[in-house]
Each structure stands twice: as structure tokens, then as C-alpha cells.
C-alpha positions as a Markdown table, in Angstrom:
| # | Residue | x | y | z |
|---|---|---|---|---|
| 1 | Met | 32.9 | 175.4 | 47.2 |
| 2 | Ser | 35.5 | 178.1 | 46.7 |
| 3 | Ser | 35.8 | 179.5 | 43.2 |
| 4 | Leu | 39.6 | 179.9 | 43.9 |
| 5 | Arg | 40.4 | 176.2 | 43.6 |
| 6 | Lys | 44.1 | 175.4 | 43.3 |
| 7 | Thr | 45.2 | 172.7 | 40.9 |
| 8 | Lys | 48.5 | 171.8 | 39.1 |
| 9 | Cys | 47.4 | 174.0 | 36.3 |
| 10 | Asp | 46.8 | 177.2 | 38.3 |
| 11 | Ala | 49.5 | 179.9 | 37.8 |
| 12 | Gln | 51.3 | 177.5 | 35.5 |
| 13 | Gln | 54.7 | 178.5 | 34.3 |
| 14 | Pro | 55.3 | 177.9 | 30.6 |
| 15 | Pro | 57.4 | 174.9 | 29.7 |
| 16 | Lys | 61.1 | 175.5 | 29.1 |
| 17 | Ile | 61.6 | 175.1 | 25.3 |
| 18 | Ile | 64.8 | 173.5 | 24.0 |
| 19 | Ala | 65.9 | 174.0 | 20.4 |
| 20 | Glu | 67.7 | 170.7 | 19.8 |
| 21 | Val | 70.3 | 171.6 | 17.1 |
| 22 | Gly | 72.0 | 168.2 | 17.6 |
| 23 | Cys | 74.1 | 167.8 | 14.5 |
| 24 | Asn | 71.8 | 169.8 | 12.2 |
| 25 | His | 74.6 | 172.3 | 11.9 |
| 26 | Lys | 76.2 | 169.9 | 9.3 |
| 27 | Gly | 79.5 | 170.0 | 11.2 |
| 28 | Arg | 80.0 | 173.7 | 10.4 |
| 29 | Leu | 80.6 | 176.1 | 13.3 |
| 30 | Glu | 79.3 | 179.1 | 11.4 |
| 31 | Val | 76.0 | 177.3 | 10.8 |
| 32 | Ala | 75.7 | 176.4 | 14.5 |
| 33 | Arg | 76.3 | 180.0 | 15.5 |
| 34 | Glu | 73.6 | 181.2 | 13.1 |
| 35 | Met | 71.2 | 178.6 | 14.5 |
| 36 | Ile | 71.8 | 179.9 | 18.1 |
| 37 | Gln | 71.1 | 183.5 | 17.0 |
| 38 | Val | 67.9 | 182.5 | 15.2 |
| 39 | Ala | 66.7 | 180.3 | 18.0 |
| 40 | Ala | 67.4 | 182.9 | 20.6 |
| 41 | Val | 66.3 | 186.1 | 18.9 |
| 42 | Phe | 63.6 | 185.1 | 16.5 |
| 43 | Cys | 62.2 | 182.0 | 18.2 |
| 44 | Lys | 62.8 | 183.1 | 21.8 |
| 45 | Val | 63.6 | 179.6 | 23.1 |
| 46 | Asp | 65.1 | 179.0 | 26.6 |
| 47 | Tyr | 67.9 | 176.6 | 25.6 |
| 48 | Val | 69.8 | 175.7 | 22.5 |
| 49 | Lys | 71.2 | 172.1 | 22.7 |
| 50 | Phe | 73.8 | 170.3 | 20.8 |
| 51 | Gln | 75.3 | 166.8 | 20.8 |
| 52 | Lys | 78.8 | 165.5 | 21.6 |
| 53 | Arg | 80.2 | 162.1 | 20.6 |
| 54 | Asn | 83.7 | 160.6 | 20.8 |
| 55 | Val | 83.1 | 158.5 | 17.7 |
| 56 | Leu | 85.9 | 156.0 | 18.2 |
| 57 | Glu | 84.8 | 155.3 | 21.8 |
| 58 | Leu | 81.1 | 155.1 | 20.9 |
| 59 | Leu | 81.3 | 152.8 | 17.9 |
| 60 | Ser | 82.7 | 149.4 | 17.5 |
| 61 | Ala | 85.1 | 148.8 | 14.6 |
| 62 | Glu | 82.4 | 147.1 | 12.6 |
| 63 | Glu | 79.9 | 149.9 | 13.3 |
| 64 | Tyr | 82.5 | 152.5 | 12.3 |
| 65 | Ala | 83.3 | 150.7 | 9.0 |
| 66 | Ala | 79.7 | 150.1 | 8.0 |
| 67 | Pro | 78.0 | 152.2 | 5.4 |
| 68 | His | 75.4 | 154.8 | 6.5 |
| 69 | Pro | 72.0 | 153.1 | 6.5 |
| 70 | Ile | 70.5 | 156.0 | 4.4 |
| 71 | Pro | 73.3 | 156.7 | 1.9 |
| 72 | His | 71.9 | 160.0 | 0.6 |
| 73 | Asn | 72.1 | 161.4 | 4.2 |
| 74 | Ala | 75.7 | 160.4 | 4.7 |
| 75 | Tyr | 78.5 | 163.0 | 5.2 |
| 76 | Gly | 81.2 | 160.3 | 4.8 |
| 77 | Pro | 81.9 | 157.0 | 3.1 |
| 78 | Thr | 81.3 | 155.0 | 6.3 |
| 79 | Tyr | 79.0 | 155.5 | 9.3 |
| 80 | Gly | 82.0 | 156.4 | 11.4 |
| 81 | Ala | 83.4 | 158.9 | 9.0 |
| 82 | His | 79.8 | 160.4 | 8.7 |
| 83 | Arg | 79.6 | 160.8 | 12.5 |
| 84 | Glu | 83.1 | 162.4 | 12.7 |
| 85 | Ala | 82.2 | 164.8 | 9.9 |
| 86 | Leu | 79.3 | 166.1 | 12.0 |
| 87 | Glu | 81.3 | 166.5 | 15.2 |
| 88 | Leu | 82.4 | 169.8 | 16.7 |
| 89 | Asp | 85.4 | 169.7 | 19.1 |
| 90 | Ile | 85.3 | 170.9 | 22.7 |
| 91 | Glu | 86.9 | 174.3 | 21.8 |
| 92 | Gln | 84.1 | 174.9 | 19.3 |
| 93 | His | 81.5 | 173.9 | 21.9 |
| 94 | Leu | 83.0 | 176.5 | 24.2 |
| 95 | Arg | 82.6 | 179.1 | 21.5 |
| 96 | Leu | 78.9 | 177.9 | 21.1 |
| 97 | Lys | 78.4 | 178.4 | 24.8 |
| 98 | Leu | 79.8 | 181.9 | 24.7 |
| 99 | Glu | 77.6 | 182.6 | 21.7 |
| 100 | Cys | 74.5 | 181.4 | 23.7 |
| 101 | Glu | 75.5 | 183.7 | 26.5 |
| 102 | Lys | 75.9 | 186.6 | 24.0 |
| 103 | Phe | 72.2 | 186.1 | 23.0 |
| 104 | Ser | 71.0 | 185.4 | 26.6 |
| 105 | Val | 69.9 | 181.8 | 25.9 |
| 106 | Gly | 71.0 | 178.7 | 27.8 |
| 107 | Tyr | 73.6 | 176.2 | 26.3 |
| 108 | Ala | 73.3 | 172.5 | 26.7 |
| 109 | Ser | 74.5 | 169.3 | 25.0 |
| 110 | Ser | 73.6 | 165.6 | 24.9 |
| 111 | Val | 76.6 | 163.4 | 25.8 |
| 112 | Trp | 76.9 | 159.9 | 24.3 |
| 113 | Glu | 79.8 | 158.4 | 26.3 |
| 114 | Arg | 82.1 | 159.2 | 29.2 |
| 115 | Thr | 84.7 | 161.2 | 27.3 |
| 116 | Ser | 82.1 | 163.6 | 25.9 |
| 117 | Ala | 80.5 | 163.9 | 29.3 |
| 118 | Thr | 83.8 | 164.9 | 30.8 |
| 119 | Gln | 84.4 | 167.5 | 28.1 |
| 120 | Ile | 81.0 | 169.0 | 28.2 |
| 121 | Ala | 80.8 | 169.0 | 32.0 |
| 122 | Ser | 84.0 | 171.1 | 32.0 |
| 123 | Leu | 81.9 | 173.9 | 30.3 |
| 124 | Arg | 79.5 | 173.9 | 33.3 |
| 125 | Pro | 76.2 | 173.9 | 31.5 |
| 126 | Asp | 73.0 | 174.0 | 33.5 |
| 127 | Phe | 72.3 | 170.4 | 32.5 |
| 128 | Leu | 73.7 | 167.4 | 30.6 |
| 129 | Lys | 71.3 | 165.3 | 28.5 |
| 130 | Val | 71.5 | 161.5 | 28.3 |
| 131 | Pro | 69.9 | 160.5 | 25.1 |
| 132 | Ser | 67.6 | 157.5 | 24.7 |
| 133 | Gly | 70.3 | 155.5 | 23.1 |
| 134 | Thr | 72.6 | 155.6 | 26.1 |
| 135 | Asn | 70.3 | 155.7 | 29.1 |
| 136 | Gln | 71.3 | 152.2 | 30.0 |
| 137 | Asp | 75.1 | 153.0 | 29.9 |
| 138 | Phe | 75.5 | 152.9 | 33.6 |
| 139 | Asp | 79.2 | 153.8 | 33.5 |
| 140 | Leu | 78.2 | 157.0 | 31.8 |
| 141 | Leu | 75.4 | 157.7 | 34.3 |
| 142 | Glu | 77.6 | 156.8 | 37.3 |
| 143 | Trp | 80.3 | 159.3 | 36.1 |
| 144 | Ile | 77.7 | 162.1 | 35.6 |
| 145 | Cys | 76.2 | 161.4 | 39.1 |
| 146 | Ala | 79.6 | 161.6 | 40.7 |
| 147 | Asn | 81.2 | 164.5 | 38.8 |
| 148 | Phe | 78.5 | 166.8 | 37.5 |
| 149 | Asp | 76.4 | 169.0 | 39.8 |
| 150 | Gly | 73.9 | 170.4 | 37.3 |
| 151 | Gln | 70.7 | 168.7 | 36.3 |
| 152 | Ile | 70.6 | 165.4 | 34.6 |
| 153 | His | 68.1 | 165.2 | 31.7 |
| 154 | Val | 67.3 | 161.7 | 30.4 |
| 155 | Ser | 65.1 | 160.7 | 27.4 |
| 156 | Leu | 63.1 | 157.4 | 27.7 |
| 157 | Gly | 62.7 | 156.6 | 24.0 |
| 158 | Met | 63.1 | 152.9 | 23.0 |
| 159 | Thr | 63.3 | 152.0 | 26.7 |
| 160 | Thr | 61.4 | 149.2 | 28.4 |
| 161 | Arg | 59.6 | 149.7 | 31.7 |
| 162 | Trp | 62.2 | 147.4 | 33.4 |
| 163 | Glu | 65.0 | 149.5 | 31.9 |
| 164 | Glu | 63.3 | 152.7 | 33.1 |
| 165 | Glu | 63.0 | 151.3 | 36.6 |
| 166 | Arg | 66.7 | 150.3 | 36.6 |
| 167 | Leu | 67.7 | 153.8 | 35.5 |
| 168 | Val | 65.5 | 155.5 | 38.2 |
| 169 | Glu | 66.9 | 153.1 | 40.9 |
| 170 | Leu | 70.5 | 154.0 | 39.9 |
| 171 | Leu | 69.8 | 157.8 | 40.1 |
| 172 | Ala | 68.0 | 157.4 | 43.4 |
| 173 | Ser | 70.8 | 155.3 | 44.9 |
| 174 | Arg | 73.3 | 158.1 | 43.9 |
| 175 | Arg | 70.9 | 160.7 | 45.5 |
| 176 | Arg | 70.5 | 162.4 | 42.1 |
| 177 | Leu | 66.9 | 161.7 | 41.3 |
| 178 | Ala | 65.8 | 165.2 | 42.6 |
| 179 | Asp | 68.2 | 166.7 | 40.0 |
| 180 | Thr | 66.7 | 164.6 | 37.2 |
| 181 | Val | 64.3 | 165.5 | 34.4 |
| 182 | Leu | 62.7 | 162.5 | 32.7 |
| 183 | Tyr | 61.4 | 162.9 | 29.1 |
| 184 | Ala | 58.6 | 161.0 | 27.6 |
| 185 | Cys | 59.8 | 160.1 | 24.1 |
| 186 | Thr | 59.2 | 157.9 | 21.1 |
| 187 | Ser | 62.4 | 157.4 | 19.0 |
| 188 | Gly | 61.6 | 157.8 | 15.3 |
| 189 | Tyr | 62.3 | 160.4 | 12.6 |
| 190 | Pro | 59.6 | 161.5 | 12.1 |
| 191 | Val | 57.1 | 159.9 | 14.5 |
| 192 | Ala | 53.5 | 159.4 | 13.4 |
| 193 | Phe | 50.9 | 160.9 | 15.7 |
| 194 | Glu | 49.5 | 157.5 | 16.6 |
| 195 | Asp | 52.9 | 156.6 | 18.0 |
| 196 | Leu | 53.5 | 159.7 | 20.1 |
| 197 | Ala | 51.9 | 158.1 | 23.2 |
| 198 | Leu | 51.5 | 161.4 | 24.9 |
| 199 | Leu | 49.7 | 159.9 | 27.9 |
| 200 | Glu | 53.1 | 158.6 | 28.9 |
| 201 | Ile | 53.6 | 162.1 | 30.3 |
| 202 | Glu | 50.8 | 161.5 | 32.7 |
| 203 | Arg | 52.2 | 158.1 | 33.7 |
| 204 | Leu | 55.6 | 159.5 | 34.4 |
| 205 | Arg | 54.1 | 162.3 | 36.4 |
| 206 | Glu | 52.1 | 159.8 | 38.5 |
| 207 | Asp | 55.1 | 157.5 | 39.0 |
| 208 | Tyr | 57.9 | 160.0 | 39.5 |
| 209 | Arg | 56.9 | 163.6 | 39.7 |
| 210 | Ser | 57.2 | 163.8 | 43.5 |
| 211 | Gln | 60.8 | 162.5 | 43.3 |
| 212 | Val | 62.3 | 164.2 | 40.2 |
| 213 | Ala | 62.9 | 167.8 | 39.3 |
| 214 | Ala | 60.5 | 167.7 | 36.4 |
| 215 | Ile | 58.9 | 165.7 | 33.6 |
| 216 | Gly | 59.5 | 166.6 | 30.0 |
| 217 | Phe | 58.6 | 165.7 | 26.4 |
| 218 | Ser | 61.0 | 165.2 | 23.6 |
| 219 | Gly | 59.2 | 165.1 | 20.3 |
| 220 | His | 60.3 | 164.0 | 16.8 |
| 221 | His | 56.9 | 164.6 | 15.1 |
| 222 | Leu | 55.6 | 167.1 | 12.6 |
| 223 | Gly | 53.9 | 170.4 | 13.5 |
| 224 | Ile | 53.4 | 171.8 | 17.0 |
| 225 | Ala | 49.8 | 170.6 | 18.0 |
| 226 | Ala | 51.2 | 167.7 | 20.0 |
| 227 | Asp | 53.5 | 169.9 | 22.0 |
| 228 | Val | 50.6 | 172.0 | 23.3 |
| 229 | Ala | 48.9 | 168.8 | 24.3 |
| 230 | Ala | 52.0 | 167.7 | 26.0 |
| 231 | Gln | 52.1 | 170.9 | 28.0 |
| 232 | Thr | 48.5 | 170.5 | 29.1 |
| 233 | Leu | 49.4 | 167.0 | 30.3 |
| 234 | Gly | 52.1 | 168.4 | 32.5 |
| 235 | Ala | 55.3 | 168.5 | 30.5 |
| 236 | Glu | 57.5 | 171.1 | 32.0 |
| 237 | Trp | 60.3 | 170.9 | 29.4 |
| 238 | Ile | 59.7 | 170.5 | 25.7 |
| 239 | Glu | 62.5 | 169.6 | 23.4 |
| 240 | Arg | 62.2 | 169.8 | 19.6 |
| 241 | His | 64.8 | 169.3 | 16.9 |
| 242 | Phe | 65.6 | 172.5 | 15.1 |
| 243 | Thr | 66.9 | 173.2 | 11.6 |
| 244 | Leu | 67.2 | 176.2 | 9.3 |
| 245 | Asp | 66.0 | 174.1 | 6.3 |
| 246 | Arg | 64.2 | 170.8 | 6.5 |
| 247 | Thr | 65.5 | 169.9 | 3.0 |
| 248 | Trp | 69.1 | 169.8 | 4.1 |
| 249 | Lys | 70.9 | 166.5 | 4.0 |
| 250 | Gly | 70.7 | 164.5 | 7.2 |
| 251 | Thr | 68.5 | 162.1 | 9.2 |
| 252 | Asp | 67.1 | 164.6 | 11.7 |
| 253 | His | 66.1 | 167.5 | 9.4 |
| 254 | Ala | 62.8 | 166.0 | 8.3 |
| 255 | Ala | 61.7 | 165.6 | 12.0 |
| 256 | Ser | 62.8 | 169.2 | 12.9 |
| 257 | Leu | 61.0 | 172.5 | 13.1 |
| 258 | Glu | 62.2 | 175.4 | 10.9 |
| 259 | Pro | 62.4 | 178.8 | 12.6 |
| 260 | Asp | 58.8 | 179.9 | 12.1 |
| 261 | Gly | 57.5 | 176.6 | 13.5 |
| 262 | Leu | 59.7 | 176.9 | 16.6 |
| 263 | Arg | 58.7 | 180.5 | 17.0 |
| 264 | Arg | 55.0 | 179.5 | 17.0 |
| 265 | Leu | 55.6 | 176.7 | 19.4 |
| 266 | Val | 57.2 | 179.1 | 21.9 |
| 267 | Arg | 54.4 | 181.7 | 21.4 |
| 268 | Asp | 51.6 | 179.1 | 21.7 |
| 269 | Thr | 53.0 | 177.4 | 24.8 |
| 270 | Arg | 53.4 | 180.7 | 26.6 |
| 271 | Ala | 49.9 | 181.7 | 25.7 |
| 272 | Val | 48.5 | 178.4 | 26.9 |
| 273 | Ala | 50.3 | 178.7 | 30.2 |
| 274 | Lys | 48.3 | 181.9 | 30.9 |
| 275 | Ala | 45.1 | 180.1 | 29.9 |
| 276 | Leu | 45.6 | 177.0 | 32.1 |
| 277 | Ala | 43.9 | 178.3 | 35.3 |
| 278 | His | 40.6 | 178.3 | 37.1 |
| 279 | Lys | 38.8 | 181.6 | 37.3 |
| 280 | Thr | 40.1 | 183.8 | 40.1 |
| 281 | Ser | 36.5 | 184.9 | 40.9 |
| 282 | Glu | 33.1 | 183.8 | 40.0 |
| 283 | Leu | 32.8 | 186.7 | 37.6 |
| 284 | Leu | 35.9 | 188.0 | 36.0 |
| 285 | Ala | 36.4 | 191.8 | 35.4 |
| 286 | Val | 36.3 | 191.2 | 31.6 |
| 287 | Glu | 32.8 | 189.6 | 32.0 |
| 288 | Glu | 31.2 | 192.4 | 34.0 |
| 289 | Pro | 30.3 | 194.8 | 31.1 |
| 290 | Gln | 29.2 | 191.8 | 29.0 |
| 291 | Arg | 27.0 | 190.6 | 31.9 |
| 292 | Ala | 25.4 | 194.1 | 32.3 |
| 293 | Lys | 24.6 | 194.2 | 28.6 |
| 294 | Leu | 23.7 | 190.6 | 27.7 |
| 295 | Lys | 22.7 | 188.6 | 30.8 |
| 296 | Arg | 19.0 | 187.7 | 31.0 |
| 297 | Thr | 17.3 | 186.1 | 33.9 |
| 298 | Arg | 13.7 | 184.9 | 34.1 |
| 299 | Cys | 12.1 | 182.8 | 36.8 |
| 300 | Thr | 8.4 | 181.7 | 36.7 |
| 301 | Arg | 8.6 | 179.2 | 39.5 |
| 302 | Lys | 7.1 | 180.4 | 42.8 |
| 303 | Ala | 9.2 | 180.2 | 45.9 |
| 304 | Gly | 8.0 | 177.5 | 48.3 |
């Protein structure tokens, strides 16, 4: 058998790494710009991603007026006021996109409803992200399919198999499945290792990889060990929440990586991509001098 076997791991490209800022900028443009610079220059990620919500469109009157479920994380007296305090407007998102371009990193955003999708699509990012919470909003998905020609990234957290199949059927019916990246995801902040269910990556690859652009992994866990495992299972995109300080007020900071953790994730996944291959020959060049010095052979059995 040839020693030059080809598998899905041969000559593997490293996964694209997304620094998910989300709303970890605390609603402050200057913090968001600093996070772009750190993620691009120090961490060397491929994309920096934000979130966009039209709060009045997304929330019912009851949801808007309700208190934040974790009061010490609230940026306003009601959940709606909290959400609005963390929003950046579309002009600020344009400035963030320009900031990303300045530091040679991709800009992207999650969109939670149609108004936000329309606004962010006008900036022509490489992709729009549909978060787990709205992946069954078919009005939103229909609009994206019809009006946005970039990739459509979709997280599958808190989603049943039946809901997943409905989502895939819609994208297929609109001839957009080939532009889609599906993300294995468990929605929790943070998620315990026993709930990460990384083998969902393998299942998604088996079920959909021949039809979609890629399979990704969106993680809300601690550390970076699981991300390397996700890479070896075939995740081609890895998204991690990013913060400058995990002690800042807010729901997502505790499940986010600080700069050094994100830097290590990028470094390690790029190193692992080089290692995930079969030998290109039975003996590699690096082995030849060691073989000459260390290899011992002994055979006492007579031929025949």
C-alpha cells in the first residue's frame, strides 16, 4: 500500500478563527476598536465578529420591560434598556468594518432580525451569522437568502434535529446550502466539557459536508483544549467569544477568552494543521540521521 495515502487530514488548512466580540465592548465604540486591534495584531485571528439587534423589533413589550435575569450583569433597569445600552448603530458598525480593514482582518456580525440583517448586509461583509436563537426565524432566513450574496453562517445551539432539518431544507430550497456554514454548538455560558458534544461535528460532516461550504464549531467553554479537538474532528471554522477582561460586567465575559488565550488558540490550531497529515515517504528526511545513528536490526531466523 502506498505511503502517500490521502485523507481529509492531509495538507489540512488551519480552521478560520473568529474572535466573537459580540457585545463584550460594553456598548463603547472605543473599546470595540481596541478589541479589533488586539484580536488582529496580537492574537492574529481571521475575523472579528460583532452582533446587531433592533431591540424593539426583537423583543415583545413584556420582554423589553422585564428585569435582566442576572441583575449584576445589567446595563439598564430593564432587559430592553440593557440590550439597547449595548447596541452600536450602523454608522458605528461601518467604522468597525473600516477598522478591521485597517488591521487586515475580516469583519462580520451576527444579525438577530430582518432590520439588522438589512443594515449589516449593506456593509457587504464576507458572511452574515444567524445565531442559535433565531435559526428558526424563517422570515429572517428568507430575506438573507434572497438579498445577501455572501456566506450564511448558522449556529445550531438549542436546536432539535427536526428544527435543523427544516433549516437545511429551507436553505436547500433557496439554492443557498452551498454558501452555508453550519456550526456545532451548545448554548450555555460557560458550557461544561461534558456538555460540549464535540462528536456533533462528525455527525454534521457525515450528514451535510458534501452539500455545505463548511462545518464549524462555536464554543462557549473554558480553555482551548476542546477547540483543538474540534479541529481534528473536522471543524473548518472555530468561533470563540473574546474579551479584554473576563471580570467585566456582562453575561458573556465568563465564557470568553482573554487575549493570551485567543492568541494561543490561533497558534495551536495552526500548528496542529501542519501535524495532521500522513508521512509523505516511509522515512522522512528528519529521520534519516537518527536512523543512521540509532536503528538496530537483528535477525536470527533462517530464511526458508
